[in-house]
C-alpha positions, 0 to 999 in steps of 0.5 A, spaced: 921 729 112 914 726 115 908 728 111 905 730 118 909 736 118 905 739 113 899 740 117 903 744 122 905 749 117 901 754 112 899 752 105 905 757 102 910 753 106 908 746 104 908 747 098 915 750 099 917 744 103 915 740 097 920 743 092 926 744 096 925 737 100 921 734 095 925 727 095 923 725 102 916 725 101 911 720 097 907 724 094 901 718 094 901 720 101 898 726 099 893 723 095 887 721 100 882 718 095 884 710 095 882 711 087 887 716 085 893 713 081 899 717 081 903 716 075 909 712 078 913 714 070 912 722 072 918 725 077 916 729 083 919 734 079 915 734 074 908 733 077 910 738 082 912 743 075 904 741 072 901 743 079 905 750 079 902 750 073 895 748 074 895 753 080 897 760 075 892 757 070 886 757 075 888 765 077 889 767 070 882 764 068 879 768 074 882 774 072 881 773 064 873 772 066 873 778 071 876 782 065 871 780 060 864 780 064 866 785 071 863 779 074 867 780 081 864 774 086 867 767 085 866 762 081 868 755 080 870 751 074 866 746 073 870 738 072 877 738 073 877 737 065 875 743 064 881 747 067 886 742 063 882 744 057 883 751 059 892 750 060 892 746 054 888 752 050 884 746 047 877 748 046 875 741 044 870 739 048 872 733 052 871 729 059 870 734 064 871 729 069 879 727 067 880 722 072 886 721 069 889 728 072 886 729 078 890 727 083 894 733 081 888 737 084 887 732 090 894 734 091 893 742 091 887 741 096 891 737 100 896 743 101 890 748 102 891 752 096 884 750 092 877 748 094 874 742 090 868 739 092 862 734 088 859 740 085 853 742 089 845 739 088 843 746 086 846 745 080 843 739 079 847 735 075 846 727 076 853 726 075 856 725 083 864 725 079 863 732 077 867 736 081 867 745 082 873 748 084 877 754 085 883 757 088 882 760 094 887 766 098 893 761 099 893 759 092 892 766 089 898 769 094 902 763 092 901 765 084 903 772 086 908 771 090 916 775 087 918 768 086 913 766 082 911 773 079 915 773 072 913 766 070 905 768 072 905 773 068 909 769 062 903 765 062 898 769 063 900 773 056 900 766 053 894 764 055 890 771 053 894 770 046 889 764 045 883 765 050 881 772 050 877 773 044 875 766 044 871 767 051 870 774 049 865 772 044 861 768 049 861 775 054 852 775 054 852 767 055 856 768 060 853 774 064 847 769 063 850 763 066 853 766 073 846 770 074 842 764 074 848 760 078 848 766 083 840 767 083 836 767 090 831 763 087 830 756 089 829 752 085 835 755 080 834 754 072 837 748 072 836 747 064 837 754 063 845 753 066 846 746 063 844 748 056 849 755 057 854 750 059 853 745 053 855 752 049 860 755 053 868 753 051 869 753 059 864 750 064 863 753 071 858 755 076 858 760 082 
């Protein structure tokens, strides 16, 4: 299977092709950024298994946040590392860039299942390595399709057991954060956005 074939089909068929014919493709071809290094000790099957869990986690984060705050507009996870902290259920602050694991997200975005780009200038972050990311409609459809739904719901239950109570404690801060990020006034209250993101366990913008 040639990498070029993936450009001629939908994101859902792309990941299906990888899962069922992954041995015919070098996954490094799906990492267009030259400074991203795939760990050669990881099998393609293991990488694709981790990608599947990351996709699930991104959608679970959206559902959990909406359930707690009632905010129904799009939110973006701030920093690649944030979604990994969420997935491994780690409240301890870590490097939100997590460059060593970014290739998972690079593959996901190349497949067309998520949006990921350098954090918007309006939020005032000077570190150009910080990314903002969220699932798109294709990514959500993948998480909730018939083949994945049981595994998705099991992971959701596990994640909710850890994060629901923790994030609920920061409901007020998160509501203030999304209100500040989503404001139509310019410039945004960058100082407040940064202060809140230093407090909350999982950092985000809108």
